[in-house]
SERO-4910 file (N, C-alpha, C, O; in steps of 0.05 Angstrom, whole numbers):
BEGIN
 pado doro    nc1    nc2    nc3   cac1   cac2   cac3    cc1    cc2    cc3    oc1    oc2    oc3
  Unk    A     15    -20     -1      4      8     -7     12     32     -8      2     52    -18
  Unk    A     45     25     14     61     53     19     73     57     -7     76     77    -22
  Unk    A     78     32     -9    100     37    -43     77     42    -59     81     64    -69
  Unk    A     54     33    -68     33     36    -85     25     75    -85     21     86   -106
  Unk    A     23     85    -68     19    100    -52     36    127    -65     29    147    -79
  Unk    A     56    120    -55     82    136    -71     93    132   -104    110    147   -115
  Unk    A     79    111   -117     80    111   -146     59    131   -154     63    148   -172
  Unk    A     33    128   -140     16    149   -152     24    184   -147     22    202   -163
  Unk    A     32    185   -122     36    209   -125     64    220   -140     66    245   -141
  Unk    A     84    205   -151     93    208   -171    101    215   -198    120    223   -211
  Unk    A     70    206   -200     64    198   -227     43    212   -221     30    205   -240
  Unk    A     28    228   -209     13    263   -214     31    279   -207     32    296   -225
  Unk    A     46    283   -191     70    301   -194     83    306   -227     82    326   -242
  Unk    A     94    282   -229    113    278   -259     88    299   -280     97    316   -294
  Unk    A     63    294   -279     47    294   -309     50    325   -294     67    340   -304
  Unk    A     39    332   -280     39    371   -272     69    379   -286     74    389   -308
  Unk    A     82    373   -272    118    383   -288    123    385   -314    129    403   -331
  Unk    A    118    352   -312    122    355   -351     92    363   -369     93    363   -394
  Unk    A     70    369   -357     47    384   -378     54    417   -378     54    433   -397
  Unk    A     62    422   -349     71    448   -350     90    460   -371     89    480   -386
  Unk    A    106    444   -366    142    448   -380    131    456   -421    138    472   -438
  Unk    A    113    437   -418    115    424   -456     89    453   -457     94    471   -474
  Unk    A     66    455   -442     48    483   -447     62    502   -450     48    519   -459
  Unk    A     89    512   -446    100    533   -443    110    529   -471    130    542   -477
  Unk    A    101    517   -485    114    511   -512     91    512   -536     91    514   -560
  Unk    A     78    510   -521     54    513   -546     41    541   -553     33    559   -537
  Unk    A     39    539   -585     37    519   -592     52    515   -613     44    499   -631
  Unk    A     79    529   -614    105    533   -634    124    540   -606    120    564   -603
  Unk    A    140    532   -588    167    530   -575    166    561   -576    158    574   -557
  Unk    A    176    573   -601    201    609   -610    170    612   -602    168    602   -579
  Unk    A    154    618   -607    124    635   -607    123    632   -580    132    649   -566
  Unk    A    110    607   -567    101    607   -537    129    621   -519    125    642   -508
  Unk    A    152    611   -518    176    625   -491    180    650   -503    198    662   -491
  Unk    A    168    665   -525    173    688   -525    161    700   -511    170    717   -496
  Unk    A    141    695   -513    101    699   -506    107    704   -475    100    724   -463
  Unk    A    122    682   -465    124    679   -430    153    699   -428    157    702   -404
  Unk    A    168    709   -440    184    715   -430    177    746   -426    178    758   -405
  Unk    A    169    757   -459    144    786   -457    132    794   -419    135    810   -400
  Unk    A    114    764   -432     87    772   -406     92    767   -382     81    778   -362
  Unk    A    115    743   -381    114    739   -354    145    749   -345    150    762   -325
  Unk    A    160    742   -359    199    753   -347    195    781   -346    199    793   -325
  Unk    A    184    796   -371    193    839   -369    188    839   -344    205    842   -326
  Unk    A    157    834   -341    146    850   -316    162    853   -286    166    867   -266
  Unk    A    168    823   -304    186    821   -269    208    833   -259    217    831   -237
  Unk    A    217    848   -285    255    856   -285    277    845   -303    296    861   -305
  Unk    A    280    830   -312    296    818   -332    291    825   -352    270    831   -363
  Unk    A    315    825   -360    334    846   -388    322    830   -409    309    810   -404
  Unk    A    326    840   -432    324    823   -463    342    808   -463    342    784   -471
  Unk    A    368    823   -453    392    793   -457    383    763   -423    383    740   -414
  Unk    A    379    779   -421    368    747   -394    349    728   -402    348    706   -412
  Unk    A    333    747   -393    299    736   -405    305    712   -430    288    694   -427
  Unk    A    321    708   -450    318    693   -472    340    657   -454    346    635   -463
  Unk    A    343    670   -432    362    644   -433    353    628   -397    359    606   -388
  Unk    A    337    651   -384    332    648   -356    299    625   -363    292    607   -349
  Unk    A    288    632   -385    258    616   -384    273    590   -397    268    568   -387
  Unk    A    292    590   -419    289    568   -431    305    544   -410    298    520   -410
  Unk    A    328    558   -392    332    543   -368    309    530   -353    305    506   -353
  Unk    A    289    551   -337    275    553   -323    264    532   -330    262    516   -310
  Unk    A    251    517   -365    231    501   -369    242    482   -381    226    467   -392
  Unk    A    271    475   -384    286    446   -381    291    432   -349    289    409   -341
  Unk    A    297    455   -338    287    448   -298    269    432   -301    272    407   -303
  Unk    A    237    448   -301    216    435   -288    208    406   -313    190    390   -312
  Unk    A    232    409   -336    211    386   -357    235    362   -341    225    340   -335
  Unk    A    264    365   -334    273    353   -324    262    340   -291    268    318   -283
  Unk    A    253    350   -282    235    342   -250    217    326   -258    208    307   -245
  Unk    A    211    334   -281    180    312   -289    191    284   -281    180    269   -265
  Unk    A    217    280   -295    226    257   -302    239    252   -278    229    234   -264
  Unk    A    259    262   -271    272    252   -245    254    247   -228    269    238   -211
  Unk    A    229    246   -217    210    250   -197    201    219   -198    188    208   -180
  Unk    A    208    208   -216    192    180   -228    221    148   -218    219    124   -215
  Unk    A    246    169   -218    272    155   -218    274    153   -180    258    163   -163
  Unk    A    297    140   -175    297    138   -141    321    152   -132    323    156   -108
  Unk    A    353    165   -159    369    165   -146    376    187   -139    389    200   -155
  Unk    A    370    198   -109    379    217   -100    342    246    -99    336    270   -103
  Unk    A    329    217    -89    308    228    -93    295    236    -65    275    250    -67
  Unk    A    305    229    -40    292    239    -17    316    266    -12    315    281      6
  Unk    A    334    266    -31    368    285    -16    373    307    -47    388    327    -47
  Unk    A    360    299    -68    355    324    -80    342    330    -95    341    352   -105
  Unk    A    329    312   -101    298    314   -128    276    324   -106    272    348   -111
  Unk    A    263    317    -89    237    326    -64    238    348    -67    224    364    -79
  Unk    A    269    349    -47    278    388    -44    275    407    -54    266    428    -45
  Unk    A    285    399    -91    289    418    -98    262    420   -112    256    444   -115
  Unk    A    242    401   -123    221    408   -132    198    428   -112    182    443   -124
  Unk    A    197    428    -83    184    448    -65    208    464    -72    196    485    -68
  Unk    A    224    470    -77    229    492    -65    224    505    -92    229    528    -86
  Unk    A    221    505   -108    211    514   -141    193    515   -141    185    533   -156
  Unk    A    167    498   -125    149    508   -115    132    522   -110    109    529   -117
  Unk    A    158    528    -88    154    561    -62    158    582    -75    144    602    -74
  Unk    A    175    580    -85    178    603   -105    164    621   -123    164    645   -127
  Unk    A    148    593   -139    125    602   -151    104    617   -132    103    642   -131
  Unk    A     90    604   -120     78    601    -93     83    640    -93     73    659   -105
  Unk    A    105    637    -73    122    674    -78    108    689    -90     93    708    -85
  Unk    A    118    676   -116    124    705   -127     91    720   -135     83    743   -138
  Unk    A     75    688   -136     51    688   -150     24    703   -130      3    713   -139
  Unk    A     34    699    -96     23    714    -76     33    751    -81     19    772    -80
  Unk    A     59    749    -87     73    770    -93     50    793   -105     45    814    -94
  Unk    A     36    784   -131     33    788   -158     -6    789   -148    -22    807   -152
  Unk    A     -8    767   -136    -36    775   -113    -39    799   -113    -51    816   -125
  Unk    A    -24    796    -96    -30    817    -65    -24    843    -93    -46    854    -94
  Unk    A    -13    852   -107      0    865   -120    -25    885   -140    -37    906   -139
  Unk    A    -23    869   -150    -50    863   -180    -74    859   -174    -91    868   -189
  Unk    A    -83    841   -147   -100    828   -156   -107    803   -168   -102    804   -192
  Unk    A   -125    765   -153   -100    742   -160   -139    732   -178   -144    708   -176
  Unk    A   -160    749   -191   -180    734   -202   -179    735   -231   -195    724   -246
  Unk    A   -157    750   -239   -163    754   -269   -129    759   -279   -109    770   -271
  Unk    A   -138    740   -304   -102    742   -311    -88    708   -329   -102    687   -330
  Unk    A    -67    709   -338    -58    677   -337    -37    677   -321    -22    695   -330
  Unk    A    -30    670   -307     -6    657   -293     21    652   -312     45    648   -306
  Unk    A     14    653   -325     26    631   -349     48    602   -344     66    593   -357
  Unk    A     29    593   -310     42    562   -313     35    542   -330     51    524   -334
  Unk    A     16    543   -339     11    515   -373     11    541   -400     -3    538   -420
  Unk    A     31    567   -395     30    571   -421     -7    584   -433    -29    582   -422
  Unk    A      0    593   -452    -34    599   -456    -47    564   -470    -65    566   -487
  Unk    A    -37    532   -462    -53    517   -469    -73    503   -442    -89    485   -442
  Unk    A    -61    527   -415    -90    526   -404    -89    545   -386    -72    542   -369
  Unk    A   -101    562   -384   -100    596   -372   -105    587   -346   -116    565   -344
  Unk    A    -99    603   -322   -103    596   -295    -88    624   -279    -65    633   -278
  Unk    A   -111    631   -269   -106    663   -256    -93    658   -230    -99    637   -217
  Unk    A    -75    678   -220    -56    667   -196    -62    645   -169    -51    625   -160
  Unk    A    -87    665   -164   -104    650   -149   -110    623   -144   -116    611   -123
  Unk    A   -105    610   -177   -114    574   -174    -85    572   -177    -73    560   -160
  Unk    A    -75    580   -194    -55    572   -191    -33    565   -168    -19    544   -170
  Unk    A    -30    584   -148    -20    579   -117    -39    554   -106    -30    537    -91
  Unk    A    -61    555   -113    -80    535    -97    -63    503   -101    -59    484    -86
  Unk    A    -56    508   -134    -41    485   -153    -23    472   -140    -23    448   -135
  Unk    A     -1    494   -133     14    491   -123     29    484    -97     52    477    -94
  Unk    A      2    490    -72      2    489    -47      4    460    -44     23    449    -32
  Unk    A    -22    444    -57    -27    424    -67     -8    394    -72     -9    372    -61
  Unk    A      5    401    -88     27    394   -108     52    390    -90     66    370    -89
  Unk    A     56    419    -71     78    418    -48     72    398    -28     91    384    -23
  Unk    A     42    391     -9     38    373      8     46    351    -11     70    347     -9
  Unk    A     33    335    -30     36    306    -42     65    310    -32     73    297    -12
  Unk    A     80    328    -47    120    328    -55    121    315    -14    126    292     -7
  Unk    A    116    337      2    117    333     33    112    300     44    129    288     57
  Unk    A     90    290     37     74    257     39    100    244     22    114    234     39
  Unk    A    112    240     -3    117    232    -13    153    226      7    167    205      8
  Unk    A    157    250     18    191    249     24    190    226     44    209    211     49
  Unk    A    157    223     57    158    217     88    158    180     77    163    160     90
  Unk    A    150    182     49    136    153     43    167    137     38    174    116     47
  Unk    A    176    148     28    203    140     11    219    134     27    211    136     50
  Unk    A    249    125     24    270    122     41    294    113     19    293     94      4
  Unk    A    315    134     22    348    113      9    355    100     24    369    111     41
  Unk    A    351     78     27    372     62     36    406     39     16    423     25     25
  Unk    A    398     49    -12    418     40    -29    428     65    -30    417     86    -22
  Unk    A    463     60    -48    476     81    -47    449     98    -88    432     93   -105
  Unk    A    466    115    -80    451    132   -106    471    145   -121    492    158   -115
  Unk    A    460    138   -144    479    158   -169    476    185   -178    459    203   -175
  Unk    A    496    184   -187    486    229   -178    482    234   -217    463    248   -225
  Unk    A    496    223   -234    502    224   -262    468    224   -280    458    237   -298
  Unk    A    458    200   -265    428    207   -283    415    233   -276    398    242   -291
  Unk    A    422    247   -254    409    274   -249    414    291   -265    398    308   -274
  Unk    A    438    287   -270    454    297   -294    457    309   -323    460    331   -334
  Unk    A    455    279   -329    451    284   -360    416    287   -358    405    306   -369
  Unk    A    407    275   -349    370    289   -355    367    315   -359    355    328   -377
  Unk    A    381    324   -336    376    357   -332    402    372   -361    398    382   -383
  Unk    A    417    367   -350    437    368   -378    400    367   -413    384    379   -427
  Unk    A    407    349   -405    388    332   -437    364    350   -442    360    361   -464
  Unk    A    350    352   -424    329    371   -427    328    400   -422    310    414   -430
  Unk    A    356    410   -407    361    435   -429    374    446   -449    372    468   -461
  Unk    A    393    424   -452    398    425   -478    381    428   -504    385    443   -522
  Unk    A    355    406   -500    336    409   -515    315    433   -523    302    437   -544
  Unk    A    316    444   -505    300    471   -503    320    486   -519    309    493   -540
  Unk    A    340    493   -517    351    512   -539    353    517   -561    357    538   -574
  Unk    A    344    476   -574    346    464   -588    325    473   -614    326    479   -638
  Unk    A    306    471   -590    282    467   -608    267    492   -615    249    494   -632
  Unk    A    277    513   -600    273    552   -592    304    560   -598    315    570   -579
  Unk    A    322    556   -625    339    573   -603    335    606   -610    323    619   -627
  Unk    A    352    613   -586    359    653   -589    368    658   -607    386    648   -620
  Unk    A    349    683   -613    357    687   -636    375    716   -631    374    727   -610
  Unk    A    393    727   -656    408    751   -650    395    771   -655    373    770   -667
  Unk    A    409    802   -644    397    823   -652    387    824   -684    364    830   -692
  Unk    A    403    818   -694    401    824   -728    380    805   -744    366    812   -763
  Unk    A    383    778   -729    346    766   -736    325    781   -730    309    790   -746
  Unk    A    323    783   -705    302    806   -681    294    834   -704    274    848   -705
  Unk    A    321    833   -722    312    864   -738    282    869   -744    270    848   -746
  Unk    A    269    886   -746    237    897   -758    241    915   -782    259    933   -781
  Unk    A    221    910   -811    209    895   -823    227    865   -822    248    864   -809
  Unk    A    218    844   -834    229    822   -842    214    819   -875    227    811   -895
  Unk    A    191    826   -875    170    821   -907    158    841   -908    152    847   -885
  Unk    A    150    857   -924    125    872   -930    109    869   -959    120    856   -977
  Unk    A     77    884   -965     77    871   -999     76    903  -1003     72    922   -988
  Unk    A     81    900  -1027    100    923  -1033     77    957  -1038     85    978  -1048
  Unk    A     52    952  -1029     41    968  -1030     45    996  -1009     25   1003   -996
  Unk    A     68   1009  -1006     78   1031   -989     49   1058   -992     39   1067   -972
  Unk    A     43   1064  -1016     25   1095  -1014      5   1073  -1009      0   1062  -1031
  Unk    A    -10   1060   -989    -29   1049   -979    -51   1052   -981    -68   1061   -967
  Unk    A    -50   1040  -1013    -80   1031  -1026    -81   1007  -1014    -62    996  -1004
  Unk    A   -112    996  -1018   -116    966  -1017   -125    959  -1033   -123    972  -1054
  Unk    A   -140    933  -1033   -166    925  -1061   -185    908  -1056   -179    885  -1062
  Unk    A   -214    913  -1043   -225    887  -1027   -223    881  -1048   -220    898  -1066
  Unk    A   -225    841  -1053   -218    816  -1061   -259    813  -1064   -271    805  -1084
  Unk    A   -265    818  -1049   -303    808  -1054   -310    833  -1081   -308    857  -1086
  Unk    A   -320    804  -1092   -332    828  -1124   -349    840  -1119   -350    858  -1136
  Unk    A   -369    842  -1102   -390    862  -1093   -380    886  -1074   -396    902  -1065
  Unk    A   -349    889  -1069   -340    897  -1054   -337    927  -1061   -350    924  -1082
  Unk    A   -332    952  -1060   -333    978  -1073   -287    972  -1070   -275    957  -1055
  Unk    A   -280    985  -1085   -263    982  -1093   -253   1014  -1083   -264   1036  -1086
  Unk    A   -230   1008  -1072   -211   1036  -1049   -196   1043  -1061   -177   1028  -1068
  Unk    A   -199   1068  -1070   -164   1070  -1085   -149   1098  -1073   -165   1110  -1059
  Unk    A   -124   1110  -1074   -120   1127  -1065   -129   1146  -1078   -135   1150  -1102
  Unk    A   -131   1167  -1044   -145   1193  -1052   -121   1223  -1066   -105   1238  -1055
  Unk    A   -128   1220  -1089   -110   1228  -1107   -103   1265  -1106   -112   1279  -1124
  Unk    A    -84   1276  -1081    -87   1309  -1081    -88   1321  -1099    -69   1319  -1114
  Unk    A   -110   1340  -1105   -106   1358  -1127    -72   1380  -1132    -57   1389  -1115
  Unk    A    -70   1382  -1152    -55   1391  -1176    -60   1428  -1165    -78   1445  -1167
  Unk    A    -33   1426  -1152    -25   1462  -1156    -30   1476  -1173    -16   1470  -1192
  Unk    A    -42   1492  -1179    -43   1521  -1206    -30   1542  -1189    -39   1560  -1174
  Unk    A      3   1533  -1200     18   1563  -1187     12   1582  -1199     31   1597  -1204
  Unk    A    -17   1592  -1212    -25   1623  -1216    -49   1634  -1201    -61   1655  -1200
  Unk    A    -53   1602  -1187    -85   1612  -1177    -55   1619  -1148    -30   1619  -1147
  Unk    A    -95   1627  -1123    -76   1649  -1094    -97   1631  -1077   -121   1629  -1081
  Unk    A    -84   1621  -1060    -92   1611  -1034   -105   1636  -1022    -96   1658  -1026
  Unk    A   -130   1628  -1003   -140   1659   -987   -131   1648   -969   -124   1624   -970
  Unk    A   -130   1670   -944   -123   1662   -920   -148   1644   -899   -145   1637   -875
  Unk    A   -168   1639   -915   -197   1625   -906   -178   1599   -902   -161   1592   -885
  Unk    A   -192   1585   -931   -174   1561   -937   -152   1547   -919   -156   1526   -905
  Unk    A   -127   1561   -921   -104   1555   -901   -122   1548   -875   -119   1527   -863
  Unk    A   -142   1569   -867   -143   1572   -831   -163   1545   -833   -166   1537   -810
  Unk    A   -175   1531   -848   -196   1517   -854   -186   1496   -857   -204   1480   -857
  Unk    A   -161   1483   -861   -149   1465   -864   -132   1452   -836   -128   1428   -828
  Unk    A   -121   1483   -824   -108   1480   -796   -140   1467   -777   -141   1442   -776
  Unk    A   -161   1481   -766   -175   1475   -748   -191   1444   -765   -214   1437   -757
  Unk    A   -182   1434   -779   -202   1418   -793   -184   1388   -789   -195   1366   -789
  Unk    A   -162   1389   -787   -144   1367   -774   -129   1375   -763   -119   1397   -767
  Unk    A   -119   1352   -737    -92   1355   -711    -64   1352   -731    -60   1341   -753
  Unk    A    -43   1371   -711    -32   1376   -723    -13   1352   -732    -16   1334   -715
  Unk    A     11   1341   -757     28   1320   -736     42   1311   -721     51   1323   -702
  Unk    A     47   1291   -727     62   1275   -701     75   1255   -712     72   1246   -735
  Unk    A     88   1247   -696    101   1223   -701     99   1191   -682    108   1187   -659
  Unk    A     86   1170   -700     63   1167   -680     88   1139   -672     84   1128   -650
  Unk    A    109   1128   -689    129   1111   -682    131   1083   -704    146   1064   -704
  Unk    A    103   1093   -728    113   1073   -737    120   1074   -761    113   1056   -776
  Unk    A    133   1094   -771    134   1104   -802    157   1094   -808    169   1104   -828
  Unk    A    173   1067   -791    195   1050   -797    181   1033   -815    191   1016   -829
  Unk    A    155   1038   -814    146   1009   -831    120   1011   -853    107    996   -867
  Unk    A    121   1039   -847     94   1047   -868    104   1079   -872     99   1093   -852
  Unk    A    116   1090   -893    125   1114   -889    104   1143   -887    107   1168   -886
  Unk    A     80   1123   -886     63   1148   -905     48   1150   -878     38   1171   -870
  Unk    A     46   1125   -862     32   1127   -836     27   1154   -812     11   1154   -794
  Unk    A     42   1171   -818     39   1199   -801     23   1216   -825     31   1239   -822
  Unk    A      3   1214   -847    -16   1238   -861    -39   1222   -871    -39   1203   -887
  Unk    A    -61   1236   -855    -89   1227   -866    -95   1197   -833    -79   1184   -819
  Unk    A   -114   1197   -834   -126   1178   -830   -115   1150   -832   -111   1141   -854
  Unk    A   -111   1138   -811    -99   1103   -819   -112   1087   -796   -121   1102   -777
  Unk    A   -115   1066   -794   -124   1043   -779   -107   1027   -778   -104   1016   -799
  Unk    A    -87   1017   -754    -70   1006   -760    -64    978   -738    -68    980   -714
  Unk    A    -55    957   -749    -81    931   -737    -52    915   -728    -31    915   -741
  Unk    A    -56    904   -702    -39    887   -701    -45    857   -699    -50    848   -677
  Unk    A    -44    841   -719    -49    812   -728    -31    792   -722     -7    796   -722
  Unk    A    -41    768   -716    -26    740   -712    -47    734   -733    -71    740   -728
  Unk    A    -40    721   -759    -44    709   -782    -58    686   -774    -82    692   -776
  Unk    A    -56    661   -765    -76    648   -744    -86    647   -730    -93    625   -723
  Unk    A    -96    674   -714   -112    690   -697   -151    684   -704   -162    701   -719
  Unk    A   -166    664   -695   -193    678   -708   -192    701   -690   -190    723   -702
  Unk    A   -193    702   -672   -203    738   -671   -190    750   -685   -203    760   -704
  Unk    A   -168    756   -686   -149    775   -709   -176    769   -743   -192    786   -750
  Unk    A   -174    750   -754   -189    751   -772   -213    761   -775   -217    777   -793
  Unk    A   -233    754   -756   -253    763   -745   -263    790   -745   -287    792   -751
  Unk    A   -244    821   -737   -233    838   -731   -223    850   -763   -229    872   -772
  Unk    A   -210    834   -775   -193    842   -807   -231    850   -823   -241    870   -833
  Unk    A   -242    823   -818   -263    818   -831   -288    830   -835   -305    827   -851
  Unk    A   -283    853   -804   -305    873   -801   -292    895   -806   -307    914   -806
  Unk    A   -266    899   -810   -263    933   -822   -261    923   -848   -262    943   -863
  Unk    A   -257    895   -866   -266    898   -889   -296    905   -903   -300    915   -925
  Unk    A   -317    896   -883   -338    893   -889   -347    926   -874   -370    929   -880
  Unk    A   -338    948   -859   -342    972   -861   -326    992   -879   -326   1016   -874
  Unk    A   -314    983   -900   -298    992   -909   -314    990   -946   -307    999   -968
  Unk    A   -326    980   -942   -364    968   -961   -376    990   -969   -382   1001   -990
  Unk    A   -378    997   -939   -400   1017   -937   -395   1043   -934   -410   1061   -942
  Unk    A   -376   1046   -924   -364   1080   -925   -337   1087   -937   -318   1081   -924
  Unk    A   -332   1100   -966   -311   1106   -982   -295   1130   -972   -285   1146   -988
  Unk    A   -294   1134   -949   -278   1154   -927   -263   1136   -910   -242   1146   -902
  Unk    A   -266   1110   -901   -264   1095   -886   -224   1106   -875   -207   1111   -892
  Unk    A   -220   1105   -852   -180   1110   -852   -179   1072   -865   -191   1050   -862
  Unk    A   -148   1089   -882   -138   1060   -903   -121   1052   -869   -113   1062   -848
  Unk    A   -125   1026   -883   -113    996   -863    -84    989   -876    -76    987   -899
  Unk    A    -70    984   -844    -52    967   -850    -42    954   -825    -46    960   -802
  Unk    A    -26    935   -837    -26    911   -816      4    905   -801     18    905   -821
  Unk    A     13    903   -788     36    892   -773     24    874   -760      8    878   -742
  Unk    A     39    835   -779     28    811   -769     60    802   -750     84    808   -753
  Unk    A     48    787   -733     72    773   -712     86    749   -735     71    742   -754
  Unk    A    113    739   -732    120    724   -747    112    693   -735    131    680   -726
  Unk    A     87    681   -735     76    657   -724     57    650   -749     38    665   -753
  Unk    A     60    633   -763     61    624   -788     45    646   -803     21    652   -806
  Unk    A     80    658   -813     65    686   -836     52    660   -853     30    658   -844
  Unk    A     55    641   -873     48    627   -889     21    622   -894     10    616   -915
  Unk    A      7    630   -854    -26    631   -870    -31    658   -875    -54    663   -869
  Unk    A    -15    685   -885    -19    698   -884    -39    704   -919    -54    724   -918
  Unk    A    -39    693   -939    -59    694   -956    -82    687   -949   -101    702   -951
  Unk    A    -84    663   -938   -116    655   -924   -125    663   -897   -141    650   -885
  Unk    A   -114    689   -885   -126    708   -866   -136    730   -888   -159    738   -882
  Unk    A   -126    739   -910   -133    756   -919   -159    747   -948   -178    762   -953
  Unk    A   -156    732   -958   -177    706   -967   -200    718   -952   -211    739   -959
  Unk    A   -208    698   -922   -214    707   -905   -241    736   -900   -265    741   -899
  Unk    A   -208    747   -897   -211    790   -882   -231    791   -908   -253    802   -907
  Unk    A   -224    781   -928   -243    791   -958   -233    815   -966   -248    834   -971
  Unk    A   -202    817   -967   -185    830   -966   -160    836   -969   -147    822   -953
  Unk    A   -144    853   -984   -112    844   -980   -100    877   -975   -101    896   -991
  Unk    A    -89    875   -948    -86    913   -945    -53    904   -947    -48    880   -953
  Unk    A    -36    919   -944    -12    936   -937     -4    915   -907    -19    915   -887
  Unk    A     23    900   -908     31    890   -884     63    885   -881     78    877   -898
  Unk    A     70    893   -853     98    888   -860    101    854   -828     90    848   -806
  Unk    A    115    848   -839    123    818   -811    148    827   -798    169    834   -807
  Unk    A    138    825   -769    159    834   -742    155    808   -736    136    793   -742
  Unk    A    183    803   -719    195    781   -698    172    778   -680    163    799   -672
  Unk    A    159    753   -670    145    754   -647    158    781   -617    140    796   -608
  Unk    A    176    783   -610    188    797   -590    183    824   -586    176    835   -565
  Unk    A    188    843   -625    180    860   -622    159    857   -623    146    870   -606
  Unk    A    143    837   -642    116    849   -639    106    856   -603    105    880   -596
  Unk    A    102    845   -593    102    835   -563    103    870   -554     82    883   -550
  Unk    A    122    877   -552    129    913   -539    114    925   -557     94    937   -548
  Unk    A    118    925   -591     96    945   -596     61    940   -588     44    958   -589
  Unk    A     57    920   -583     37    916   -576     27    934   -549     10    952   -545
  Unk    A     43    923   -537     45    940   -512     41    915   -488     30    893   -490
  Unk    A     53    928   -463     51    907   -436     25    908   -427     14    929   -422
  Unk    A      8    876   -426    -13    877   -421    -32    882   -438    -57    887   -437
  Unk    A    -16    879   -453    -41    881   -487    -38    854   -503    -17    840   -504
  Unk    A    -69    848   -518    -59    823   -532    -80    825   -566    -95    842   -575
  Unk    A    -74    808   -572    -88    813   -605   -107    802   -599   -112    788   -579
  Unk    A   -123    809   -621   -128    837   -634   -117    850   -639   -107    843   -660
  Unk    A   -108    875   -633    -98    902   -634   -109    923   -653   -113    909   -673
  Unk    A   -114    941   -658   -131    960   -669   -122    988   -668   -136    995   -649
  Unk    A   -105   1015   -677   -111   1044   -673   -121   1045   -683   -127   1028   -700
  Unk    A   -131   1073   -677   -134   1100   -711   -122   1117   -705   -127   1123   -682
  Unk    A   -110   1126   -712    -92   1146   -721    -98   1163   -740   -105   1160   -763
  Unk    A    -93   1190   -722    -96   1220   -754    -75   1231   -748    -67   1238   -726
  Unk    A    -60   1235   -781    -38   1251   -772    -11   1244   -748      6   1259   -738
  Unk    A    -17   1220   -745     -4   1199   -732     -1   1211   -698     20   1214   -686
  Unk    A    -21   1214   -691    -44   1222   -671    -55   1190   -669    -60   1174   -687
  Unk    A    -58   1187   -645    -69   1161   -630   -103   1172   -612   -108   1182   -590
  Unk    A   -119   1162   -635   -148   1171   -617   -161   1153   -601   -179   1158   -584
  Unk    A   -148   1124   -608   -165   1094   -609   -150   1067   -613   -140   1058   -633
  Unk    A   -152   1056   -585   -128   1033   -587   -148   1009   -579   -154   1010   -555
  Unk    A   -159    987   -594   -174    963   -575   -157    938   -580   -151    928   -602
  Unk    A   -154    933   -565   -141    900   -562   -157    888   -542   -176    895   -528
  Unk    A   -133    852   -547   -153    837   -544   -178    820   -551   -186    815   -574
  Unk    A   -189    810   -525   -213    814   -538   -235    801   -513   -250    782   -515
  Unk    A   -229    818   -491   -238    825   -472   -255    855   -469   -265    862   -490
  Unk    A   -260    872   -449   -274    898   -449   -251    919   -477   -256    941   -488
  Unk    A   -230    901   -481   -220    930   -488   -221    914   -527   -212    921   -549
  Unk    A   -237    892   -517   -238    885   -561   -243    901   -575   -256    920   -567
  Unk    A   -233    898   -606   -252    912   -622   -283    918   -632   -300    902   -640
  Unk    A   -287    949   -629   -322    948   -627   -337    961   -660   -344    984   -663
  Unk    A   -337    944   -677   -343    952   -708   -371    992   -697   -373   1016   -701
  Unk    A   -380    971   -686   -400   1006   -679   -386   1025   -677   -380   1042   -694
  Unk    A   -377   1023   -648   -364   1052   -636   -333   1064   -652   -322   1086   -650
  Unk    A   -326   1039   -669   -297   1047   -687   -323   1063   -714   -315   1082   -728
  Unk    A   -350   1052   -717   -353   1080   -756   -363   1099   -734   -363   1120   -745
  Unk    A   -372   1104   -701   -375   1125   -691   -355   1143   -689   -356   1165   -701
  Unk    A   -337   1136   -677   -307   1145   -668   -293   1157   -695   -276   1174   -691
  Unk    A   -297   1150   -724   -292   1159   -747   -300   1176   -763   -289   1180   -785
  Unk    A   -318   1186   -753   -345   1190   -766   -339   1213   -750   -361   1224   -754
  Unk    A   -328   1227   -737   -331   1263   -712   -307   1266   -730   -293   1250   -741
  Unk    A   -307   1294   -729   -281   1314   -739   -268   1320   -717   -274   1313   -694
  Unk    A   -247   1335   -724   -219   1333   -718   -233   1353   -690   -226   1346   -667
  Unk    A   -248   1370   -693   -268   1378   -663   -278   1371   -643   -275   1378   -619
  Unk    A   -296   1349   -660   -308   1328   -646   -289   1318   -616   -287   1320   -591
  Unk    A   -277   1305   -644   -246   1289   -623   -239   1307   -606   -246   1298   -584
  Unk    A   -228   1331   -603   -219   1349   -589   -238   1356   -553   -227   1370   -536
  Unk    A   -265   1345   -548   -280   1350   -541   -273   1333   -522   -287   1329   -502
***
């Protein structure tokens, strides 16, 4: 009975750690680990140089403990105490997060994006796991001599394995952007045959013999905001001229596709709709043609790497992201799929407002 109970506890703890490590690499290792770094490690103060190393080593150790808990070498002297210590660190961190930010919302990252879990839920899970480990410590005994090399070999193998399946990218590889649809004039063409084709608005040719009245100059100044640098000119050279809809999308994201489709539908009925440009995350970039097909239109876009994408999106924000810019000035930012998500009706009302109305 004692032996069977210890085996059962080992299996439960092993499954917990292995699933946790694998979940942090879902749906693809580099994407998941990079997201874990930006959303979990950066807020803790980890630098961009340290975070990639720490994340991979942490996941490697977590995976190693999941395997090592099943064997008997130094189980009581090293493996169980190390596992308890790691869980205790997690509990301390999550308790601090709960105290500072509240623990009833958000994803703690324990199981990555595969199994979202609030900090409070994670604390309860970790405390139960610590209790089981203490119980296991009391059940097992180390009467025979233990070998250290299995522990070292498994730990080294799992850490190296993580680095191999999710290599750290150099600053050169992270350079932005890495691809673009060659339509920097910001024109778009609706694919649907029943849609309205949106062409670039041509500026009137200035007659050198004509004299401009002060009244017209004053109207231009009053009817639109002064130009401002939005910070996105490195992606689209004319982003700070006129009204633009800047989107942050992931090619395989269903919510992003829905937002893009809604934007296309809005463009069909509004010939003055702000020009749409897209920044795609470099995750499943091969799905971009399918993305545009489902959206019903092709838009100018650029693809940027995962970590720079999350940084541009903003701390605590998620996809899909949609910004309303006018001469580089930001008037609205929709993000995620909760209370701040993209709202077509709200956006339609917003873009119909004059500059004077926006100032109020």
